[in-house]
C-alpha positions in Angstrom: -0.2 -0.1 -0.2 1.6 3.5 -0.9 1.7 5.6 1.8 -0.2 9.2 1.9 2.3 12.3 2.5 1.0 13.6 5.4 1.8 17.2 6.6 1.6 17.9 10.2 1.3 21.4 11.7 2.4 21.9 14.6 3.7 25.5 16.6 2.2 28.2 15.3 2.6 31.5 17.2 -0.7 31.8 18.8 -0.3 32.8 22.7 -1.4 28.8 22.4 2.3 27.7 20.5 2.7 25.0 23.5 -0.3 23.4 24.1 -0.3 23.0 19.9 3.6 21.6 19.8 2.4 19.5 22.7 -0.3 17.7 21.0 1.0 17.8 18.0 3.6 15.4 19.3 1.2 12.9 20.5 -0.9 13.1 17.1 2.8 12.3 15.9 3.2 9.5 18.1 -0.5 7.9 17.5 -0.7 8.4 13.9 -0.3 4.9 11.7 3.0 5.0 10.5 1.9 2.3 7.8 -0.5 4.6 6.1 1.2 7.7 6.4 4.5 9.8 5.5 5.1 12.5 7.8 6.2 15.6 7.8 6.3 17.9 10.2 5.8 21.5 9.3 5.8 24.8 12.3 4.0 27.8 10.7 6.3 29.9 12.8 9.7 28.9 10.6 8.1 26.4 7.8 5.9 28.5 5.3 8.3 28.8 2.7 8.9 25.1 2.8 5.0 23.7 2.9 5.0 26.0 -0.5 7.6 24.1 -1.9 6.5 21.0 -0.9 3.3 21.4 -1.3 2.7 19.7 -4.9 3.9 16.3 -3.0 1.4 16.8 0.0 -1.6 14.0 0.2 -3.2 15.8 3.1 -2.4 18.0 6.0 -3.5 17.5 9.5 -3.6 21.1 11.6 -2.8 20.4 14.7 -2.6 24.3 15.7 -4.9 26.1 18.2 -5.5 30.1 18.6 -5.1 32.9 16.0 -3.1 32.2 12.5 -4.3 28.5 13.0 -7.7 28.0 14.0 -9.5 30.9 12.7 -8.8 30.3 8.9 -6.0 31.7 7.8 -3.8 28.8 7.9 -7.0 26.9 6.2 -6.9 29.4 3.4 -3.2 29.0 3.3 -3.9 25.4 2.5 -6.1 25.9 0.1 -4.3 28.5 -1.9 -1.6 25.3 -2.0 -4.7 23.2 -3.1 -4.0 20.6 -0.2 -6.8 18.8 1.6 -6.8 19.1 5.3 -9.4 18.2 8.0 -11.7 19.9 9.9 -14.0 23.2 8.8 -12.6 25.3 6.4 -12.0 29.0 5.9 -15.6 30.5 7.0 -16.1 28.1 9.8 -13.0 28.1 11.3 -13.1 32.3 11.1 -16.9 32.2 12.4 -16.0 29.9 15.7 -12.8 31.8 16.2 -14.4 34.7 16.9 -17.0 34.9 19.8 -19.3 37.7 19.0 -20.1 36.1 15.7 -20.5 32.6 17.3 -23.0 34.3 19.9 -25.1 35.8 16.9 -24.9 32.8 14.9 -26.2 30.6 17.6 -29.2 33.3 17.9 -30.2 33.1 14.4 -30.1 29.0 14.7 -32.0 28.6 17.8 -28.8 27.4 20.2 -29.2 28.6 23.4 -26.3 30.5 25.2 -25.9 33.4 28.3 -27.0 36.9 27.6 -23.8 38.6 27.1 -22.4 42.3 26.3 -19.5 43.4 23.6 -17.5 45.8 24.4 -14.5 47.6 22.1 -11.0 49.0 23.4 -11.8 52.1 24.4 -15.4 51.8 25.2 -16.7 53.2 28.9 -18.5 50.2 30.5 -21.0 51.0 33.5 -20.6 48.4 36.0 -23.9 49.2 37.7 -25.1 48.9 33.7 -23.3 45.4 33.2 -25.1 44.6 36.9 -28.6 45.6 35.5 -28.6 43.5 31.7 -26.6 40.3 32.8 -25.8 40.8 36.5 -22.9 39.5 38.7 -20.9 36.9 38.5 -19.6 38.0 34.8 -17.1 36.0 32.7 -14.9 38.7 31.0 -13.0 37.0 27.6 -11.2 38.1 24.9 -13.1 37.8 21.4 -10.8 35.5 19.6 -8.6 33.3 21.7 -8.7 29.7 23.0 -8.2 27.7 26.2 -9.6 30.3 27.9 -6.4 32.3 28.0 -7.5 35.4 29.2 -10.4 35.2 30.6 -11.6 35.7 34.0 -14.8 35.7 36.0 -15.8 38.7 37.9 -18.2 38.5 41.2 -18.0 41.9 42.1 -18.0 45.4 40.2 -14.7 47.0 41.0 -13.5 44.1 39.8 -14.7 44.0 36.1 -11.9 47.3 35.2 -9.4 44.7 35.8 -10.9 42.0 34.1 -11.9 43.6 30.9 -8.0 44.9 31.1 -7.1 41.4 31.0 -8.8 40.2 28.3 -8.0 43.3 26.4 -4.5 42.2 25.9 -5.8 39.7 23.6 -7.6 41.2 21.0 -9.5 44.8 20.7 -12.6 43.5 21.5 -14.3 41.6 24.5 -17.3 39.8 25.6 -19.1 40.3 28.9 -21.0 37.5 28.9 -23.6 35.9 32.2 -22.0 33.4 34.4 -24.1 30.2 34.6 -23.4 28.2 37.5 -23.8 24.0 37.0 -22.5 21.3 35.3 -20.0 21.9 32.7 -20.4 19.2 29.7 -18.7 19.0 26.7 -20.1 17.3 23.0 -17.8 16.2 20.3 -19.4 15.3 17.1 -17.5 14.3 13.4 -18.5 13.8 10.0 -19.2 16.2 6.7 -22.8 15.6 5.7 -23.7 13.2 8.3 -22.9 14.2 11.9 -22.2 11.6 15.0 -22.8 12.7 18.3 -20.0 11.4 21.1 -20.5 10.6 24.2 -21.0 13.6 26.1 -18.3 14.2 29.2 -19.0 16.1 31.9 -16.0 18.2 33.7 -15.1 18.8 37.4 -12.2 21.3 37.6 -10.4 20.7 41.2 -12.1 22.9 43.9 -8.9 25.2 43.7 -10.2 26.4 40.6 -13.0 28.9 39.9 -13.6 27.5 36.1 -11.9 25.2 34.1 -9.2 28.1 32.9 -5.6 27.1 31.0 -3.9 25.6 34.2 -6.8 23.4 35.0 -7.3 22.3 31.3 -3.5 21.2 31.1 -2.2 20.6 34.5 -2.5 16.5 34.6 -4.5 15.7 37.7 -6.2 19.3 38.2 -9.4 18.1 36.3 -11.9 15.4 36.7 -13.7 14.1 33.4 -16.3 11.9 33.5 -17.3 10.0 30.5 -20.4 9.3 29.1 -21.5 12.6 31.7 -23.9 11.5 34.6 -27.1 12.9 33.3 -30.3 11.2 32.3 -31.1 10.0 28.7 -33.3 13.1 27.4 -30.8 15.7 28.7 -28.0 13.7 26.7 -29.7 13.3 23.6 -30.7 17.4 23.7 -27.5 17.8 24.3 -25.7 16.4 21.7 -28.4 18.0 19.0 -27.4 21.1 20.3 -23.9 20.5 19.5 -25.1 19.6 15.9 -26.7 22.5 15.8 -24.2 24.7 17.2 -21.3 22.8 14.7 -23.8 23.5 11.4 -24.9 27.1 12.6 -20.8 28.0 12.2 -20.4 26.3 8.9 -18.1 23.6 10.4 -17.1 20.9 8.9 -15.4 17.2 9.7 -15.5 17.6 13.7 -15.9 20.2 16.0 -16.7 20.1 20.1 -19.2 22.2 22.0 -18.7 22.8 25.7 -21.9 23.9 27.3 -23.7 24.3 30.9 -26.6 22.7 32.5 -28.7 24.6 34.9 -31.6 22.7 36.5 -32.5 20.9 33.0 -31.3 23.9 30.7 -28.4 24.1 28.5 -26.6 27.1 27.8 -24.1 27.0 24.6 -20.6 28.4 25.6 -18.7 27.6 22.4 -17.8 25.4 19.7 -14.1 24.5 19.1 -13.1 23.7 15.1 -9.7 22.1 16.2 -10.2 21.0 19.8 -7.0 20.0 21.5 -6.0 16.1 20.5 -4.0 14.5 22.7 -4.7 11.1 23.9 -6.5 12.3 27.0 -7.9 15.6 25.2 -11.8 15.8 25.3 -12.2 14.9 22.2 -10.5 12.1 21.9 -11.6 10.5 25.1 -15.6 10.9 24.2 -14.1 8.9 20.9 -12.7 6.3 23.1 -15.8 5.9 24.7 -17.9 5.9 21.7 -15.6 2.8 20.5 -12.9 4.7 18.3 -9.4 4.5 19.3 -7.0 7.8 19.0 -5.5 6.4 16.2 -9.0 5.1 14.1 -10.1 9.4 15.3 -7.3 10.8 13.5 -8.3 8.2 10.3 -11.1 9.1 9.9 -10.4 12.9 10.4 -8.0 12.3 7.3 -10.3 10.3 5.7 -13.2 13.3 6.1 -10.8 16.3 5.0 -9.7 14.2 1.7 -13.5 13.8 0.8 -14.3 17.3 1.7 -11.7 18.5 -0.6 -12.7 15.8 -3.3 -16.4 17.0 -3.7 -15.2 20.8 -3.8 
């Protein structure tokens, strides 16, 4: 069997570079070396080499997070080079990366999400107005960043300014969102035209963390993840339906992972990730494993879907 020449993109220049490098290393180890001849490319240093090698590349696997990796820029670059790749295209990647655009698309599709306020750098934000419109606590986060980078939970009005300044370190637009206290869930879907919902995962950060932040996500032992989640079948089905709706509303392709909160019997969708963490113990691979798909098999499936999408275009 002839091997596919696979370009593994990892690293990049975003604040999530180290996460990407770690994920990329584990993806490399999990890929079937009998199927793929793998070359690594770091967009920080290797874009010229990628262009030079493009005619001989059969497919790319993008293991990049944050701006310049998950936001449609690399996807557009690969489109110009005519290289198939896994996951969402330029539009889906760009829309899902921007939390303001995501909110608006959720609203149009009837996907429930927490109340919010958009703020741009230089806006005069009155804490009293925030309290009146969405209440405290409030979640403050950059409009375009992943892995909870720059995110804070603000319980008191006098802490709002500091949290906003922290979020503005990662962009000119931020989101102030009503804090939903409840059970944190995440739901993965895989597929192009036909979507397969994976088992739900329930996320239980260590009590020392106010939320599932960067440290809680990437420090071993800091978070308990239960799959399948300990919720009834009716809510499970509802959550999986919302994950599919979110995926379609944002023009995602191939796969995605949607994070949500369950308060009582009500679900609130937080965001959708087009390139979720891809270490063997990351949330999407965990859910796939419980659903009967090994990490290696999941990577094979994502590559197949990327090639299929490219062929159909």
